[in-house]
C-alpha positions, 0 to 999 in steps of 0.5 A: 738286024732283027726281023720279027716276021721270021723270028731270027737274028740275021748276020749280014756278013755270014747268013749261016751264023743267023740265030733264032730270035725266039729266046730274045723275043720271049725274054721281053714278055715275062718282064712285062708280065712280071712288072704287071703282076708285081704292080698288082701284088704291090697294090694288094699288099699296100691295101692289106697294110692299110687295113691291118690295125696296129696292136701294141704289146701289153705293158708288163709291170714287174714288182720286185721287193728286195732287202739288204743281204749279201746276195742282193746285188746278184739277184737284182742283176740276175732278174734285170738281165732276164728282163732285158731279153723280154720284148718291150714294154716292160716296167720294173718296180722294186716298190721303193726299195730301202729308200725313203721307207719307214722303219722296216723293223716295225713291219711284219714283212718288208716285202708287203710294204714294198708291194703296197707302195708299188700298188699305190704308184700304179693307181696314182699314175693309172698304169695299164698293163699286166701286174706280176709280183716277181721275187728277186731270188727266183729263176724265170723263163722267157716263156712266162713273160710271153704268157703274161701278155695273154692275160685279160683279167687274172691268170695263175700257174703252178710254181716249183720250189724247194721243200723246207727240208731242202731235199725235194721240190714241191708245187704250189697252185693253182690246184697243187698244194705242196705246203700241207701246213697251209691247207686252209688257204682258199687259193693255193698260190705262191706270190710269184704264181699269179698276175692280173690286169692292173686296171683292176686297181684303178678303173671300176667302170671297166670292170662294172664296179660302182667303186674301186676299193684300194687293193693292198697286201695285208701284213698285221692281220694275216697269218704267215703263208696266207698273204697270197690268198687274202690278196687274191681274194681282194683282186677277184672280188673286183672283177666278179 
């Protein structure tokens, strides 16, 4: 029997075994308070979730030119496994590879043609994301791809590579010029050392341009080693 007046639980057979009721009474109050508090907090959480806007991650467009050689399958599998660890969405484009491409022997650089094929594809389908040229034989960190999504217009960073003598590493771009033989370049950047917003290729209104000129990598009119800087000049001209 429970007596709320004396706050005890009385044993009808043995009054000496009567127990204080205080713990029993108090056990109900926190539950009610917790329910009330949980109810309020639950409503607040719902309101916050309704107020939050879902912001999707930017699409990363990785263009990887390739060509037939002994280690081609190894390199492509290596970069594919790297991209599998990158948070989606990620689009890998080899620029047409070796299929359906005109005579590569007539081109100064087959990679140039494959990159241009990818640029045409992006313009045609109006892909909105961050475009990055990744050589298939390079090594890439996941932090790089996380940083790509922070690019609004154009981004660049230094790239480490082996010197021609293969006995030391040099840095290329954006302020490092490890290749002293290319001092006349305006932008000391490797092809894997920059990325940009893909809408620059097909959306002139967004970048306040009257028209959008086709941005392509040149192959026949540019000296070897100057393809990167001439391409970047075209991209930058679209957004300045």
